[in-house]
C-alpha positions in Angstrom: -5.8 -8.6 -15.7 -7.7 -7.1 -12.7 -10.9 -5.1 -13.2 -13.3 -3.5 -10.6 -16.4 -1.8 -11.8 -18.7 0.3 -9.5 -17.6 -2.0 -6.7 -19.6 -1.5 -3.4 -19.3 -3.3 -0.1 -21.6 -2.5 2.8 -21.8 -3.9 6.3 -24.8 -4.0 8.6 -23.6 -3.2 12.1 -26.0 -3.7 15.0 -26.6 -0.7 17.3 -26.8 -1.1 21.0 -29.1 1.4 22.8 -27.8 2.8 26.1 -29.1 1.8 29.5 -31.1 -1.2 30.8 -34.3 -0.2 28.9 -32.3 0.2 25.7 -30.7 -3.2 26.1 -34.2 -4.8 26.6 -35.6 -3.0 23.6 -32.7 -4.2 21.5 -33.8 -7.8 22.3 -37.1 -7.2 20.5 -36.2 -4.5 18.0 -32.8 -4.7 16.4 -31.5 -1.6 14.7 -28.6 -1.6 12.3 -26.2 1.0 11.0 -25.2 0.4 7.4 -21.6 1.4 6.7 -20.2 1.5 3.2 -16.6 0.4 3.3 -16.1 0.5 -0.5 -18.0 3.1 -2.4 -18.4 2.5 -6.2 -14.7 1.8 -6.8 -13.7 1.3 -10.4 -10.1 0.6 -11.7 -8.1 -1.6 -14.0 -4.7 -3.1 -13.2 -2.8 -4.4 -16.2 -1.0 -7.7 -16.3 2.6 -7.6 -15.1 2.2 -4.3 -13.2 3.2 -3.8 -9.6 0.6 -1.6 -8.0 0.5 0.0 -4.5 -3.1 0.1 -3.2 -2.7 2.9 -0.7 -5.0 4.5 1.8 -5.3 5.4 5.5 -6.7 3.0 8.0 -10.4 2.5 7.2 -10.0 3.5 3.6 -11.4 0.2 2.3 -8.2 -1.3 1.1 -8.4 -4.7 2.8 -12.1 -5.0 2.0 -11.4 -4.5 -1.7 -8.5 -7.1 -1.6 -10.9 -9.6 0.1 -13.4 -9.2 -2.7 -10.6 -9.6 -5.3 -9.5 -12.8 -3.6 -13.0 -14.2 -3.3 -13.2 -14.0 0.5 -16.0 -11.5 0.3 -18.9 -10.9 -2.1 -19.6 -7.3 -3.3 -22.9 -5.7 -2.3 -23.1 -4.4 -5.9 -20.8 -3.9 -8.9 -18.3 -6.6 -9.9 -14.7 -7.4 -10.0 -12.7 -9.8 -12.2 -9.2 -11.3 -11.8 -7.9 -12.9 -15.1 -11.5 -12.9 -16.3 -12.8 -14.7 -13.3 -15.3 -13.3 -10.8 -13.5 -14.4 -7.6 -16.5 -14.8 -5.3 -18.3 -17.0 -7.9 -15.4 -19.2 -8.8 -13.3 -19.3 -5.6 -11.3 -22.5 -6.4 -10.4 -21.5 -10.0 -9.4 -18.0 -8.7 -7.4 -19.4 -5.8 -5.2 -21.6 -8.1 -3.8 -18.5 -9.9 -3.3 -16.1 -7.0 -1.1 -15.8 -4.0 -2.3 -14.0 -0.9 -0.7 -12.6 2.3 -2.8 -10.9 5.0 -0.7 -9.5 7.8 -3.0 -10.8 10.6 -4.3 -14.0 9.0 -2.6 -17.3 8.2 -2.9 -19.6 5.3 -0.6 -22.2 7.0 -1.7 -25.1 9.3 -1.1 -23.9 12.9 -0.4 -27.3 14.4 2.0 -28.3 11.6 5.6 -27.1 10.9 6.4 -24.9 7.9 7.9 -27.7 5.9 4.7 -29.8 6.4 2.5 -26.9 5.4 4.6 -26.5 2.2 4.2 -30.2 1.4 0.4 -29.9 1.7 0.4 -26.7 -0.5 2.5 -28.6 -3.0 -0.2 -31.2 -3.3 -3.1 -28.7 -3.3 -1.6 -26.7 -6.2 -0.1 -29.7 -7.9 3.3 -27.9 -8.1 5.8 -29.5 -10.5 9.0 -30.9 -8.8 11.4 -28.5 -10.5 9.2 -25.4 -9.5 9.0 -26.6 -6.0 12.7 -27.3 -5.7 13.6 -23.9 -7.3 11.3 -22.0 -5.0 12.6 -23.7 -1.8 16.2 -23.0 -2.9 15.2 -19.3 -3.3 13.6 -19.2 0.1 16.7 -20.7 1.7 18.8 -18.1 0.0 16.7 -15.0 0.8 14.5 -15.9 3.7 16.6 -18.5 5.6 13.5 -20.6 5.7 15.3 -23.7 7.0 15.9 -21.8 10.3 12.2 -22.2 11.1 12.8 -25.9 11.5 10.0 -28.2 12.6 8.4 -25.7 15.1 4.6 -25.6 14.7 3.4 -22.5 13.0 1.4 -21.4 16.1 4.7 -21.2 18.1 6.5 -19.0 15.6 7.0 -15.3 16.3 5.1 -12.8 14.0 8.3 -12.1 12.0 9.0 -15.9 11.5 5.4 -16.6 10.5 5.4 -13.7 8.0 8.5 -15.2 6.3 6.6 -18.5 5.9 3.4 -16.7 4.7 5.3 -14.8 2.1 7.1 -18.0 0.9 3.8 -19.9 0.8 2.1 -17.2 -1.3 4.7 -17.6 -4.0 5.2 -21.3 -3.8 3.0 -22.2 -6.8 4.2 -19.4 -9.1 0.9 -17.5 -9.0 0.0 -15.1 -11.8 -1.2 -12.5 -9.3 -0.1 -11.9 -5.7 -2.1 -9.8 -3.3 0.0 -8.7 -0.3 -1.7 -6.9 2.6 0.9 -5.5 5.0 3.4 -8.3 4.1 6.4 -7.0 6.0 4.8 -6.5 9.4 7.0 -7.8 12.1 10.1 -8.1 9.8 13.5 -6.5 10.5 15.3 -4.4 7.9 17.3 -7.2 6.4 14.3 -9.5 5.9 12.2 -6.6 4.4 14.9 -6.2 1.8 14.9 -9.9 1.1 11.1 -9.9 0.7 11.3 -7.0 -1.7 14.0 -8.8 -3.7 11.9 -12.0 -3.7 8.8 -10.4 -5.2 10.8 -8.3 -7.7 12.6 -11.4 -8.9 9.2 -13.2 -9.4 8.0 -10.1 -11.4 11.2 -10.1 -13.6 11.3 -13.8 -14.3 7.6 -14.8 -14.4 5.8 -11.5 -15.1 3.9 -11.8 -11.8 1.3 -9.1 -11.2 1.6 -7.6 -7.8 -1.0 -5.7 -5.7 0.5 -4.4 -2.5 -1.2 -2.6 0.4 1.2 -1.3 3.0 1.8 1.6 5.4 5.5 1.1 4.9 6.5 3.8 2.3 9.9 2.0 1.7 8.0 -1.2 0.6 6.0 0.8 -1.9 9.0 2.6 -3.3 11.1 -0.6 -3.6 8.4 -2.8 -5.2 5.7 -0.7 -7.0 5.8 1.3 -10.2 2.1 2.5 -10.0 -0.2 3.6 -7.3 -4.0 3.4 -6.7 -5.0 5.7 -3.8 -8.3 5.3 -2.0 -9.8 7.5 0.7 -13.0 6.6 2.5 -13.8 3.8 0.1 -13.2 5.8 -3.1 -10.4 6.0 -5.6 -8.9 9.5 -5.5 -5.7 8.8 -7.6 -4.5 6.2 -10.1 -1.3 6.4 -12.1 2.4 5.9 -11.9 4.4 6.6 -8.7 6.0 9.5 -10.5 2.6 10.9 -11.4 1.6 10.6 -7.8 4.7 12.5 -6.7 4.1 15.2 -9.3 0.6 15.8 -7.8 2.2 17.3 -4.7 0.7 20.6 -3.6 4.1 21.8 -2.5 7.6 21.3 -3.9 11.0 22.2 -2.5 14.5 23.4 -3.5 17.6 23.1 -1.4 20.5 25.5 -2.1 23.9 26.6 -0.9 25.4 30.0 -1.5 28.7 31.9 -1.2 27.2 35.1 0.2 28.3 36.2 3.6 24.8 36.7 4.9 23.2 35.3 8.0 20.8 32.5 7.4 17.9 34.5 8.8 18.6 37.3 6.3 18.7 34.8 3.4 15.4 33.2 4.4 13.8 36.6 4.8 14.9 37.7 1.3 13.4 34.5 -0.2 10.0 34.8 1.6 9.7 38.5 0.9 10.4 38.0 -2.9 8.3 34.9 -3.3 5.0 35.3 -1.4 3.7 32.1 0.0 7.1 30.4 0.0 8.7 29.1 3.3 12.5 29.2 3.7 14.3 27.7 6.6 18.0 27.0 7.4 19.2 23.4 6.7 22.3 21.4 7.6 25.7 22.7 6.4 24.6 26.3 5.9 22.2 25.4 3.2 18.6 26.8 2.9 15.5 24.7 2.3 12.8 26.5 0.2 9.3 25.1 0.2 6.9 26.6 -2.4 3.3 26.0 -3.5 3.4 24.1 -6.8 0.3 25.8 -8.1 1.8 29.3 -7.9 5.5 28.8 -8.8 7.5 26.5 -11.0 10.9 25.2 -10.0 12.3 27.4 -12.9 10.8 30.5 -11.4 12.2 29.7 -7.9 15.6 28.9 -9.4 15.6 32.2 -11.4 14.9 34.2 -8.3 17.7 32.5 -6.4 20.2 33.1 -9.2 19.2 36.8 -9.3 19.6 37.3 -5.5 22.4 34.9 -4.4 25.8 33.6 -5.5 24.7 30.0 -5.7 27.3 27.2 -4.9 24.8 24.3 -5.3 21.1 23.9 -5.9 18.8 20.9 -6.4 15.1 20.0 -6.3 14.5 16.8 -4.4 11.5 14.6 -5.2 8.5 15.2 -2.9 8.2 12.8 -0.1 5.6 10.1 -0.8 4.3 10.2 2.7 3.8 14.0 2.5 2.0 13.6 -0.9 -0.4 11.1 0.6 -1.1 13.3 3.6 -1.9 16.1 1.2 -4.3 13.9 -0.8 -6.1 12.8 2.4 -6.3 16.3 3.6 -7.9 17.5 0.4 -10.6 14.8 0.8 -11.5 15.4 4.4 -14.0 18.3 4.2 -16.5 16.1 2.3 -19.2 14.3 4.4 -19.0 10.5 4.7 -21.1 8.7 2.2 -23.1 5.5 2.4 -24.0 5.6 6.1 -27.6 5.1 7.1 -29.7 3.4 9.8 -32.0 0.4 9.1 
């Protein structure tokens, strides 16, 4: 469905020299700094998947999405969406995709949302039954009628994002690219947006590519993850695979021993070097251990040997913590693809 091969995107950024003399020199001799935003990225996203494209600010996510949607042309390498190179066949590609960029609008700013939808209906040649079905769905989940006839430019960010999300799905696209789609939305509307795209996936097999800093969005929508750091893919697999890659795991237990919490924590840390144990709510103890040195079975066996356990469970690692660990492992390397011209 979506293929990227050795995808590179570089930007030439003019450099200003300091001082008056430097400014004058810049008028005659312009120097540029070349920054590589996407660095030989390769991946495949199968049809019908829901993939989180994750990375810190400046990781190259939005740049990659813009190449996949045909907005930008790669410096080298190539990408294909449903067999089409987006930047070579922009119109063909646009008819089969839906796009939301958190800070950019696909609507007509001086027109109302209903008028924008009518124009999109003509552009995409949307059948009557599809158009009516989708409008009914937007009324149910997004309360789209509440936007009335107010021009798009006068809507709040949250109101505009509701309209943008609806517009991206109006023509039943085969693929949707959502870049920070829930920015400005409250909790109720975020849930509605998640239900909307998950329903499209269930009923139509829509392929979803989501970039978001909202971990709840990722957990509620996506079943796979593509993690980039400084323009390069550092992890690709299921969300569960990503969670299992955590450097540290944890166990939470309760016990019947009449021992102070400090003594219990000291016993655990003394018996399992490298493990951290801290008191938790309700008299329980939270044990954090390095996954490369201990297994959950080893930790549990130690706890059973030393305490009269009342309860014990191993929670899944926190996705945000896992991503922080991945970025931390990548930081020591020097930035690539930066030069002066």
